[in-house]
DRENFI-439198 format. One record per residue (C-alpha): residue in one letter; x, y negated, z negated. Coordinates in steps of 0.001 Angstrom, whole numbers, plus 500000, padded with zeros to 6 digits. Each point is the difference from the previous one (the first is absolute). Example, Ala and Ser with C-alpha at 12.3 -4.5 7.8 and 13.67 -1.06 7.14 Angstrom:
2
   tinu       xx       yy       zz
      a   512300   504500   492200
      s   501370   496560   500660
END
This chain:
577
   tinu       xx       yy       zz
      m   537287   440710   308564
      e   496998   497691   500434
      n   497642   502369   498181
      e   502569   500581   497254
      d   500348   496252   499458
      v   496221   499524   499774
      v   499536   502821   497484
      r   502926   498917   497816
      r   498654   496444   499822
      g   496421   500992   499294
      r   500115   503153   497922
      n   499906   498162   496663
      h   497317   497525   501051
      p   496705   500508   498092
      s   497897   499173   503077
      v   501401   502841   502127
      l   497519   502889   499800
      l   501314   502268   502749
      w   502276   500036   503036
      t   498864   500195   503627
      i   502711   500943   502491
      g   498342   498541   503084
      n   496934   497987   500887
      e   498007   501630   502786
      i   502915   501786   501610
      l   497192   501713   501911
      l   501743   503164   501070
      r   497965   500697   503116
      d   501900   503271   500250
      d   499766   500437   496249
      k   501096   503622   500153
      n   503398   498999   501371
      l   502342   501683   497547
      e   503005   497801   500783
      k   498092   496847   499124
      w   498720   501597   496824
      r   503563   500866   498959
      q   500940   496323   500217
      i   496985   498933   497943
      s   500658   502767   497481
      e   503566   498811   499520
      v   498759   496556   498960
      v   497306   501497   497744
      k   502626   502069   498180
      q   502296   496997   499706
      t   497165   498032   498404
      r   499304   502784   497495
      r   503679   500157   499051
      l   500158   496239   499406
      d   496662   499809   498163
      p   498703   503371   498764
      f   497121   498427   498046
      r   497771   498608   502747
      p   497997   501908   502636
      v   500908   499678   503677
      v   497863   499597   503131
      a   501852   501357   503036
      d   498105   497739   502391
      s   496915   497886   499566
      t   497182   501663   501992
      y   501564   503461   499438
      k   497742   502739   498645
      r   501425   503447   499334
      e   498439   502881   501909
      t   500396   503152   497931
      d   500742   502373   502895
      f   502567   497691   501602
      y   501690   499464   496656
      n   500132   503690   499066
      e   501002   501254   503447
      t   502375   497244   501148
      l   501030   497386   497450
      k   500492   502124   496890
      p   502082   502763   501692
      n   502319   497303   501361
      n   500387   498261   496627
      i   498176   496893   501242
      d   498818   497651   497235
      d   496762   498262   501061
      g   499510   498044   496791
      d   497507   500258   497167
      v   496975   498026   501147
      d   497781   499796   503105
      d   499157   496523   501265
      i   497173   498986   502339
      h   499625   496697   501810
      r   496490   499115   501146
      y   498452   496963   501666
      r   496299   500702   499642
      g   497793   497295   501456
      w   502924   498662   501999
      y   501710   502596   502204
      s   497467   502757   499326
      d   496426   500601   498878
      s   499097   498531   496634
      p   498999   501510   496634
      f   496424   499140   500935
      v   500096   503004   502365
      v   503066   502018   498930
      d   500089   501830   496685
      t   503325   499279   498287
      i   500356   503710   499251
      t   500767   500285   503721
      d   503269   498186   499313
      i   500802   501807   496756
      k   500530   503448   501433
      i   501504   502655   497766
      l   502903   500982   502229
      t   502072   501298   497096
      p   498267   500892   496712
      n   501269   498179   496901
      r   502234   497617   501973
      p   499355   496351   499038
      l   498561   497624   502587
      i   500317   496217   500181
      g   499141   497321   502539
      q   502508   497149   500148
      e   498317   498298   502921
      i   496196   500048   499867
      s   498718   497076   502032
      t   496877   498487   501497
      g   501576   497244   502087
      y   501521   496578   499659
      p   498362   496586   499555
      d   502262   497167   501117
      l   501449   498090   497043
      d   499000   496631   501473
      t   496808   500538   502016
      g   498262   503005   498418
      l   499529   501454   503485
      p   501733   503276   500877
      v   503739   499587   500511
      l   500223   498808   503611
      r   502467   502612   501199
      y   497396   502745   499516
      t   497257   498018   501747
      r   502246   498971   502875
      d   502016   503132   500727
      l   498091   502981   498602
      l   496257   499118   499820
      t   500024   501488   496496
      p   497585   497621   498210
      q   497705   499806   503038
      a   498872   503521   499107
      w   498637   498639   496706
      v   498851   496404   500562
      g   500126   499587   503785
      k   499975   496439   501283
      d   500297   498712   496430
      s   503617   501138   499814
      y   501154   497340   502480
      p   501451   496546   499228
      g   497292   497452   499270
      s   497652   502543   498407
      d   498543   499757   496512
      p   502552   501799   497774
      a   497283   500863   497474
      i   498798   502784   502316
      f   503298   501878   500053
      l   500684   499260   496337
      e   496661   501553   499025
      h   500739   503052   502130
      h   503414   500306   498356
      r   498495   499597   496516
      a   497359   502688   500504
      m   502379   502402   501733
      t   502794   499743   497447
      k   497676   500333   497010
      r   498307   503067   501448
      y   503313   501671   500793
      a   501523   499304   496592
      e   496896   501353   498255
      q   499971   503135   502122
      l   503664   500689   499339
      r   499253   499941   496283
      f   496885   502098   499743
      q   501241   502607   502505
      r   503603   500140   498821
      g   499998   503549   498644
      e   502778   501395   497828
      r   502951   499662   502409
      t   499983   496281   500664
      a   502490   497882   498118
      g   499139   496514   501161
      f   499111   497844   503002
      m   501247   496529   500881
      m   497666   497777   502026
      f   502006   498193   502666
      s   500676   497126   500430
      a   498893   498083   496907
      e   501753   496826   501139
      c   497271   499702   502650
      w   497395   499764   497241
      f   500934   496349   499454
      a   499901   496888   502138
      h   503334   498157   499990
      s   501613   502676   497842
      y   503354   498340   500644
      d   498991   496677   498371
      a   499325   499789   496258
      q   498150   496691   500451
      t   497419   501205   502547
      v   499776   503763   499489
      k   496470   501341   499474
      p   498466   503473   500146
      y   498072   501326   502962
      p   496715   501847   499201
      v   501776   503367   500003
      y   501855   499055   496821
      e   496913   499973   497751
      a   498708   503137   501702
      m   503239   501799   499210
      r   499875   498852   496378
      d   496727   501936   499811
      a   501232   503011   501962
      w   503259   500310   498042
      s   498585   499125   496563
      p   501074   502428   497229
      v   496554   501609   499910
      g   498853   500069   503601
      l   496411   499844   501256
      a   499171   500829   503611
      l   496705   500179   501885
      e   499707   503238   501959
      t   497844   498850   502907
      g   501656   497979   502737
      r   496763   498190   500824
      r   499960   496257   499407
      r   496606   499108   501529
      f   496673   500987   498479
      f   496294   499386   500420
      a   498282   498092   497207
      g   498217   502412   497663
      e   502006   502979   501207
      e   501072   502719   497557
      i   503533   501299   500479
      e   501296   503329   498749
      t   503778   499724   499683
      a   502704   500245   497333
      v   502695   498019   498221
      f   503472   501426   499408
      i   501686   499140   496706
      t   503762   500589   499669
      n   501691   499555   496617
      d   503592   498757   500324
      d   499840   497908   496851
      e   503294   498271   499244
      q   499836   501094   496352
      f   499235   503620   501021
      r   496660   499856   498187
      d   497091   502404   500238
      f   496564   498338   500096
      r   496647   501144   498642
      g   496431   498797   500170
      l   500385   497892   503154
      t   497140   498241   501814
      l   500018   499082   503695
      r   497895   496997   500974
      v   499278   498599   503460
      a   499075   496430   500868
      f   498932   498403   503278
      v   501441   496486   499944
      d   499126   497174   502379
      e   503231   499171   501824
      k   499182   496290   500205
      t   498625   499253   496523
      k   501892   502805   498185
      k   496796   500782   498090
      e   498818   503543   499333
      i   496770   500764   501828
      a   499738   503592   498739
      a   501947   502171   497559
      t   499591   503361   498299
      d   501933   502809   498318
      v   500562   502833   502480
      g   501953   502609   498049
      k   501877   501113   496902
      i   503281   501850   499518
      e   500430   501798   496710
      n   503694   500777   500408
      l   502684   498581   502320
      p   503469   501395   499160
      y   503149   498242   501114
      y   500903   500685   503664
      a   496606   501612   500607
      g   497725   499160   502888
      v   496212   500226   499868
      r   497383   499816   502749
      l   496830   498508   498513
      p   496853   500299   502173
      v   497952   496791   500015
      r   496734   498798   501469
      l   499883   496355   501026
      r   496859   498042   500806
      v   500698   497066   502294
      p   498157   496861   498831
      p   497491   498130   502184
      t   501011   496890   501920
      k   498142   497016   501412
      e   502659   499512   502657
      a   500387   501886   503268
      r   503464   501026   498813
      q   501740   499143   496768
      p   503666   500484   499004
      l   500432   501465   496516
      n   502774   501255   497772
      l   499460   503529   498731
      v   501707   500071   496599
      f   500598   503098   497878
      r   501070   499623   496357
      l   501238   502793   497752
      s   499684   499299   496278
      e   500761   501669   496699
      g   497404   498494   497699
      k   500298   496245   500494
      t   503554   500226   501363
      e   500391   499882   503768
      i   502524   502594   501146
      s   499907   499347   503742
      r   498042   498411   502825
      t   500000   499986   503788
      l   498308   497875   502651
      d   498934   500878   503547
      k   498493   497561   502475
      i   496696   501155   501473
      e   497043   498603   501940
      i   496332   500755   499538
      f   497449   499582   502774
      a   496272   499431   499786
      k   497793   502347   501998
      l   498015   497424   501918
      a   496627   500799   501497
      k   500007   499894   503793
      t   498062   497037   501349
      a   501293   499990   503564
      v   497589   500561   502867
      p   501212   502588   502534
      l   500730   498765   503497
      a   496965   500402   502201
      g   500229   503152   502081
      s   503288   501086   498414
      r   500553   503711   499679
      a   502552   502317   498380
      v   500254   503562   501259
      t   501815   502424   497677
      f   501831   503228   500883
      s   501880   502249   497544
      l   500139   497163   497496
      g   500699   500628   496315
      d   497126   499686   497523
      d   501240   496799   498348
      l   500679   498216   503287
      r   496643   501033   501411
      q   498226   498788   496862
      f   501923   496722   500085
      a   499131   499403   503654
      s   496320   500415   499114
      e   500041   497855   496842
      a   502168   497141   501276
      k   497107   498513   502023
      i   502303   499132   502864
      f   498144   502062   502591
      q   496294   500051   500665
      t   500172   503717   500704
      v   502396   502687   498745
      s   499446   503459   501463
      e   501529   502767   502099
      e   497907   499172   503058
      m   501696   498554   503067
      p   498446   496809   501437
      a   499561   499066   503634
      n   502942   498446   501856
      s   498137   496713   500045
      e   500514   499790   496220
      a   503737   500701   500162
      s   501236   496543   498944
      r   497937   500212   496790
      t   501112   503549   499154
      v   502823   501218   497776
      l   500974   503669   499968
      l   501443   501219   496676
      t   501793   503315   500119
      g   502467   501794   497735
      g   502540   502798   499992
      e   502678   501246   502388
      d   497314   501111   502461
      a   498650   496452   500093
      a   501780   499088   503215
      k   498222   502823   501850
      i   496962   497765   500280
      l   502004   497848   502406
      l   500953   502711   502464
      s   499470   498956   503602
      g   496514   500535   501332
      g   498314   500122   496611
      r   496892   498037   499051
      r   501717   498280   497081
      r   502993   498874   502046
      e   497591   498590   502560
      l   498293   497992   497262
      v   503339   498528   498895
      e   500940   499153   503575
      q   496712   498098   500237
      g   500902   497830   496981
      a   499648   501972   496753
      t   502620   500066   497251
      v   501135   503334   498587
      i   501916   500390   496735
      l   502015   503208   499759
      f   500722   500651   496317
      s   503279   501876   499416
      p   500165   501699   503417
      g   503638   501042   499527
      k   501853   501205   503081
      s   496844   500112   502108
      a   500296   496229   500493
      v   503501   500525   501433
      d   498714   502729   502317
      l   497031   497926   501125
      f   501959   496805   500690
      p   503556   501135   500914
      n   500747   496736   501836
      d   499158   497898   496960
      v   500785   502000   496857
      l   503494   501342   499430
      s   499714   502096   496844
      v   498301   500635   496670
      r   501404   501020   496629
      n   498596   500935   496628
      v   500640   497393   497319
      t   498923   499010   496536
      g   499496   496435   501138
      e   499865   497843   496886
      y   499659   496630   501734
      a   498977   498654   503391
      d   500402   496475   501366
      y   496932   498352   501526
      a   502024   497146   501543
      p   499177   500995   503626
      s   496276   499506   499240
      a   500269   496926   497774
      n   496952   497703   500110
      t   497762   502566   501673
      k   497014   501909   498665
      l   502367   502829   499089
      t   501585   497915   497251
      d   497008   498093   498584
      g   500304   499729   496216
      l   503267   501934   499808
      k   502925   498869   497878
      a   503620   500632   500938
      m   500371   503316   498176
      d   496462   501366   500352
      i   501045   502674   502493
      k   502230   501622   497426
      w   499791   502781   497430
      w   496346   500946   500514
      g   498549   502333   497410
      r   498971   503409   501360
      k   497569   502793   499200
      n   501483   502797   497895
      d   503553   498759   500522
      w   502295   498310   497480
      r   501894   498369   502871
      v   498938   496631   501393
      f   500635   499273   503671
      v   498146   498778   503075
      a   500923   502207   502972
      g   501000   503608   500571
      s   501322   499513   503518
      a   501406   497266   502239
      h   500500   499613   503740
      r   502752   498430   502037
      l   498955   498189   503162
      k   501808   499822   503324
      p   501352   496468   500496
      d   498809   499861   503608
      g   496628   501666   499385
      a   496536   498465   499772
      a   499543   500731   496289
      r   500399   497139   497537
      e   500434   500105   496263
      l   497300   498644   497719
      i   501563   501029   496678
      r   503761   500512   499767
      f   501739   502720   498033
      i   503707   500376   499239
      p   500932   503197   498135
      s   502413   499899   497093
      h   503501   500745   501243
      g   503647   499815   498999
      y   502940   498403   501744
      i   499509   500032   503770
      a   502115   499040   502997
      a   498896   496942   501984
      e   498812   502151   502898
      r   497536   501748   497679
      v   498225   496819   498921
      p   497336   500121   502779
      e   498869   503501   499071
      q   499031   498813   496504
      y   497102   498008   501447
      m   496927   502205   499851
      t   496279   499396   499638
      v   497071   501416   498035
      l   497305   498209   502018
      f   500339   499287   503701
      e   497879   499314   503056
      i   500075   501449   503510
      p   497746   498547   502720
      l   497874   502549   501844
      g   497955   498562   502853
      k   497812   497251   498544
      g   500280   501498   496516
      r   502740   500673   497495
      v   501398   502844   497953
      w   501127   499334   496438
      v   502253   502582   498395
      c   499803   499743   496208
      d   502509   501876   497854
      f   498644   498622   496721
      d   498706   502651   497585
      l   496708   498199   499484
      e   498113   503208   499271
      e   502299   500514   496990
      s   499832   496426   498694
      i   496794   498277   501039
      a   498034   501118   496923
      v   502935   499485   497628
      d   501884   496824   500879
      p   498237   496628   500397
      a   502632   498653   502412
      a   499596   503058   502221
      r   496271   499309   500031
      i   500534   496366   501019
      f   502275   501100   502820
      a   497536   502663   501160
      e   497243   497390   500187
      n   502300   497721   501988
      l   500871   502872   502322
      l   496369   500738   500829
      n   499099   496314   500319
      a   502868   499468   502414
      a   499103   503115   501967
      a   496403   498794   500329
      d   501243   496770   501617
      p   501360   500699   503515
      n   501954   496720   499886
      s   501608   500480   496577
      t   503472   500797   501329
      k   500071   497943   503181
      n   501986   497140   498492
      l   502576   501609   497741
      i   502990   497956   498935
      k   503257   500496   501792
      m   502187   501719   497432
      p   503340   498236   499602
      t   503080   502089   500619
      h   502208   501143   497141
      e   502476   497253   500873
      e   497271   497334   500069
      m   498707   501090   496599
      l   503509   499828   498583
      a   500025   496391   501180
      g   496800   499357   498035
      k   497405   500368   502759
      k   496836   501779   498838
      g   497775   499813   503049
      r   496946   498918   498037
      g   499856   496704   501841
      e   499637   501794   503314
      v   496600   501433   499176
      t   497253   499288   502481
      v   496555   499614   498450
      r   498101   503168   500781
      k   496773   499897   501947
      n   496979   501415   498243
END
């Protein structure tokens, strides 16, 4: 009766586009025929009452052809007309900066329409601009994306910028990868795009609102690369996607695409040029236009810019879009290496080895082992899953570490677990998009880093942008301590599963007088591409060259203390140089 009442009241309303029988019924045993009979009965009732609108049997349901043909159809089960996906990219799961949207738009049943009624990237609080507290407090959801800056008392601009960039990227991707089956996506929840949305006197848009005006404009423009940091003078080979959903159903001809680099502070163009032409853009068509961008020079160490694309027909602007980027100057190294300092490399990638030599942090970079008397001034740099073998008991290299050297194991995988079973619990493969440097705040590891610098690093020969390919979980009672924290994206979790979300992508284990650093960051993939990755790599080597760099780490506040507004920054002890 309830469904019948709803359909009778709404079937003549012009705003009703389709009927959905249930919201996330989530049939865990979705091949249970008895349950499907009950759903089918309501679907058929809805068709009888309103034969003119399509029906979704259950939001999140996607028809599987074999199951339908072998089970549902023979039993006269009606599973509706339309498939419906719900996705929370960049909130409960990896973001569109690492996941191709085509992954979500799987052709389970050819020619069956697909919609997404609930496509979300998270929720800014209507009053504070921080993530809605329930997710920070109970689920650790936003901590996977902005870490310590998700807690009460943080600067809301950090999360709001994350939310802006994430939502824009996702909306753009949904458009230019939509294919022929998709029939519409609804970004959720638009109420969270406004501060004080409940008060007409004080309501104002959050940054995501303007970004979505660009992403959802009738003729959409979208930058293909996910990179948002560039070196001054760099040339970038990428593309722009143009999608024509003009509200007057127009075809366009003779279009010009122009790019401008605009100073974020002064709003003045510092460089602009035409980058491509489109002779014909029919209605509902999508075009990928290859472009080459030359990043302008800068007199600053790093400069925030707006990257603006404009599509014009003659003198008439058809569309525009804006992405926030940063450009970094390549500064000449003037530092003097520490006297007697030495880096010894083993199985290191070409880019990391070259960086270690050019950074002028060490007086000597070679593959030759020094005497034990030089241990405290020596850093061993080694890569690959066999890296930990250099620390097997009785070996010359382990002896050097025990005498005071520092060794950095780059991406050692499970070998770190095998080597230190009392300290390291597990390792897992990840596409780690963000890591939180809070445990090492105010040390050499974080010199010159901004809050979101360990995030979305550009990579060699990879459209995805992320910082780490693996992460370790430490034993609470072991000797290892985190230096950089990592929390993987995750969905709803029970309270007892909260502790297992705390992982690390850089940690330290004492070994005799020396120390072992396990580094899961993909620096070999990013160090020559992303300026922030390069800054972090320099910090990493500088800190490794200083035996005292991690002796006075802050005491990280507990989750409960951070919820109460405690950050731990005031507990820093000045490090000894």
